[in-house]
C-alpha positions as CSV (number, residue, x, y, z in Angstrom):
1,M,-7.4,-49.5,140.6
2,K,-9.2,-48.3,137.5
3,K,-11.2,-50.9,135.7
4,T,-12.3,-51.0,132.1
5,L,-15.6,-52.2,130.6
6,I,-15.5,-53.0,126.9
7,L,-18.7,-52.9,124.8
8,F,-19.0,-54.2,121.2
9,L,-22.1,-52.8,119.6
10,I,-23.8,-54.1,116.5
11,T,-26.1,-51.6,114.8
12,T,-28.4,-51.6,111.8
13,A,-29.6,-48.9,109.4
14,I,-32.1,-47.7,112.0
15,A,-29.2,-46.0,113.8
16,F,-29.1,-43.6,111.0
17,A,-32.8,-42.8,110.7
18,Q,-33.9,-39.2,111.1
19,K,-35.1,-39.7,114.6
20,E,-32.1,-40.0,117.0
21,E,-32.2,-43.0,119.3
22,R,-30.1,-42.2,122.3
23,S,-28.3,-44.9,124.2
24,S,-27.7,-44.3,127.9
25,L,-24.7,-45.6,129.9
26,L,-23.8,-45.4,133.5
27,I,-20.0,-45.3,134.1
28,P,-19.0,-46.6,137.5
29,P,-16.6,-44.5,139.7
30,K,-12.9,-44.5,138.7
31,Q,-13.5,-46.7,135.6
32,T,-13.3,-46.5,131.8
33,V,-15.7,-47.9,129.3
34,H,-14.6,-48.8,125.7
35,I,-17.2,-48.8,122.9
36,D,-16.7,-50.2,119.4
37,Y,-18.9,-50.8,116.4
38,P,-17.0,-53.7,114.7
39,L,-19.3,-53.6,111.6
40,Y,-18.2,-50.0,110.8
41,Q,-14.9,-48.7,109.6
42,G,-15.0,-45.6,111.7
43,F,-18.0,-43.7,112.9
44,N,-19.3,-40.4,114.2
45,V,-21.0,-40.3,117.6
46,K,-23.0,-37.5,119.3
47,I,-22.4,-37.5,123.0
48,W,-24.3,-35.8,125.8
49,N,-22.9,-35.5,129.3
50,T,-26.0,-35.7,131.5
51,S,-24.1,-36.1,134.8
52,K,-22.9,-33.4,137.3
53,F,-19.2,-33.8,136.7
54,E,-16.7,-33.7,133.8
55,L,-16.6,-36.6,131.5
56,G,-13.4,-37.8,129.7
57,I,-13.6,-38.8,126.1
58,A,-10.9,-40.3,124.0
59,S,-10.3,-42.1,120.6
60,R,-7.8,-44.9,121.0
61,D,-6.0,-47.2,118.6
62,K,-7.3,-50.8,118.8
63,R,-3.8,-52.3,118.3
64,T,-1.7,-50.1,120.6
65,D,-4.3,-48.4,122.9
66,S,-2.5,-45.1,122.1
67,V,-4.6,-41.9,122.2
68,Q,-5.4,-40.3,118.9
69,Q,-7.5,-37.5,120.4
70,R,-8.8,-36.6,123.9
71,R,-11.5,-34.2,125.1
72,S,-13.2,-33.3,128.4
73,L,-16.9,-32.7,128.3
74,D,-18.4,-30.5,131.1
75,K,-21.7,-31.3,132.7
76,G,-24.7,-30.5,130.4
77,E,-22.5,-30.2,127.3
78,S,-22.7,-32.2,124.1
79,I,-20.2,-32.9,121.3
80,T,-20.0,-34.7,118.0
81,F,-16.9,-37.0,118.1
82,E,-15.3,-38.7,115.2
83,I,-13.8,-42.2,115.6
84,N,-11.5,-43.0,112.6
85,P,-11.0,-46.6,111.2
86,G,-9.0,-48.8,113.5
87,M,-9.9,-46.7,116.6
88,Y,-12.4,-47.2,119.5
89,L,-14.3,-44.8,121.7
90,E,-13.4,-44.5,125.4
91,F,-15.4,-42.9,128.2
92,E,-13.5,-42.1,131.4
93,N,-14.9,-41.4,134.9
94,R,-12.3,-39.8,137.1
95,F,-14.6,-39.3,140.0
96,L,-15.9,-41.3,143.0
97,T,-19.5,-41.1,141.8
98,P,-21.1,-42.7,138.8
99,L,-21.4,-40.6,135.6
100,K,-24.3,-40.8,133.2
101,V,-23.7,-40.3,129.5
102,E,-26.0,-40.5,126.5
103,F,-24.8,-41.1,122.9
104,T,-26.0,-42.0,119.4
105,L,-24.5,-42.7,116.0
106,R,-24.9,-39.8,113.5
107,K,-25.3,-39.6,109.8
108,G,-22.1,-39.3,107.8
109,T,-19.9,-41.9,109.4
110,T,-16.4,-42.2,108.2
111,G,-16.7,-45.8,107.2
112,N,-16.7,-45.1,103.4
113,K,-14.4,-42.1,103.5
114,K,-10.8,-42.3,102.5
115,T,-8.4,-41.9,105.3
116,V,-6.2,-38.8,105.0
117,E,-2.6,-39.6,105.5
118,P,-0.9,-37.4,108.1
119,L,1.6,-34.9,106.8
120,T,3.9,-35.6,109.7
121,P,4.8,-39.2,110.7
122,Q,3.5,-40.2,114.2
123,R,4.8,-42.6,116.8
124,A,2.5,-44.7,119.0
125,F,4.1,-45.7,122.3
126,Y,3.7,-45.9,126.1
127,L,5.0,-43.6,128.8
128,E,5.4,-45.6,132.0
129,N,5.6,-44.4,135.6
130,N,7.4,-47.2,137.5
131,T,7.8,-45.1,140.7
132,A,5.7,-44.7,143.8
133,Q,5.2,-41.0,143.0
134,T,2.8,-39.2,140.7
135,I,4.6,-37.7,137.6
136,P,3.0,-34.6,136.1
137,L,3.7,-34.1,132.4
138,V,3.1,-31.3,129.9
139,I,2.6,-32.3,126.2
140,P,1.9,-28.9,124.5
141,G,-1.2,-28.8,122.4
142,I,-2.2,-32.4,123.4
143,M,-2.7,-32.8,127.1
144,N,-1.2,-32.4,130.6
145,P,-1.4,-35.9,132.0
146,K,-0.5,-36.8,135.6
147,L,0.7,-40.4,135.7
148,T,-0.2,-42.1,138.9
149,P,2.3,-44.5,140.6
150,F,3.0,-47.7,138.6
151,S,0.8,-46.7,135.7
152,R,1.3,-46.2,132.0
153,S,-0.3,-44.0,129.3
154,G,-0.5,-44.7,125.6
155,V,0.2,-41.8,123.3
156,N,0.3,-41.2,119.6
157,L,2.5,-38.2,118.9
158,V,4.0,-36.6,115.8
159,N,7.7,-36.5,115.2
160,G,9.1,-33.4,116.8
161,Q,6.5,-33.3,119.6
162,K,8.1,-32.4,122.9
163,V,7.3,-33.9,126.3
164,Y,8.1,-31.9,129.5
165,L,8.2,-32.7,133.2
166,D,6.2,-30.2,135.2
167,L,8.5,-29.6,138.2
168,N,6.7,-27.2,140.5
169,G,5.6,-25.1,137.6
170,E,9.0,-25.3,135.7
171,R,9.0,-27.2,132.4
172,I,11.9,-29.6,132.0
173,L,12.3,-31.2,128.5
174,I,12.5,-35.0,128.9
175,L,11.6,-36.3,125.4
176,T,11.5,-35.2,121.8
177,V,9.6,-37.7,119.6
178,T,11.6,-39.1,116.7
179,D,11.6,-42.0,114.3
180,S,14.0,-43.8,116.7
181,I,11.1,-44.6,119.0
182,P,9.7,-48.0,117.9
183,H,5.9,-48.3,117.7
184,G,4.6,-49.9,120.9
185,A,7.7,-49.0,122.8
186,R,7.5,-48.7,126.6
187,I,9.5,-45.7,127.8
188,D,10.4,-45.4,131.5
189,L,9.7,-41.8,132.7
190,A,12.1,-42.1,135.7
191,T,15.0,-42.8,133.3
192,L,14.1,-39.8,131.1
193,I,13.8,-37.5,134.1
194,N,17.1,-38.6,135.6
195,Q,18.9,-38.0,132.2
196,A,17.3,-34.6,131.9
197,L,18.2,-33.5,135.4
198,N,21.8,-34.7,135.0
199,K,22.1,-32.6,131.9
200,E,21.1,-29.5,133.7
201,Q,23.8,-30.0,136.4
């Protein structure tokens, strides 16, 4: 079972000095680590993957745990990642060996910036796999998650976004996001799949 470690970090102005002070973190196998700076309303972070395997990075909503953006960082790569107000940073280790990551806050955090309102309304909700089988999904332009048995995944999708079941390489539409989905709703994938397959018959 994947475990989660939550870190709340308090920083001072030294974090924004010209000399970068890198923090090092060792992520245990099959675990996620959540990082938040509660004194800042959003922040930018420079991340270096110093391990030998791919590192998962995500920005998640503090209230719903839904994913705002997700990236994969290959070994030896670095990236500047923006965490908007109301979000926290997540590191994910999908492997059976510890991963090492280094990171630092960068100048120009988003704390004093005005939040740009999205042009298209979004819905934050959960997709749940309540079966004993892995369910592969395709969310075009976002991610292609594989939900393990008895798990759930938080998503934050725009209205009109389509979600497909990947059935042996064939895409089957199981959900189109609309305003009818309540924020924080838990949607059972098995029910969606059964409805979609019955429509095709």
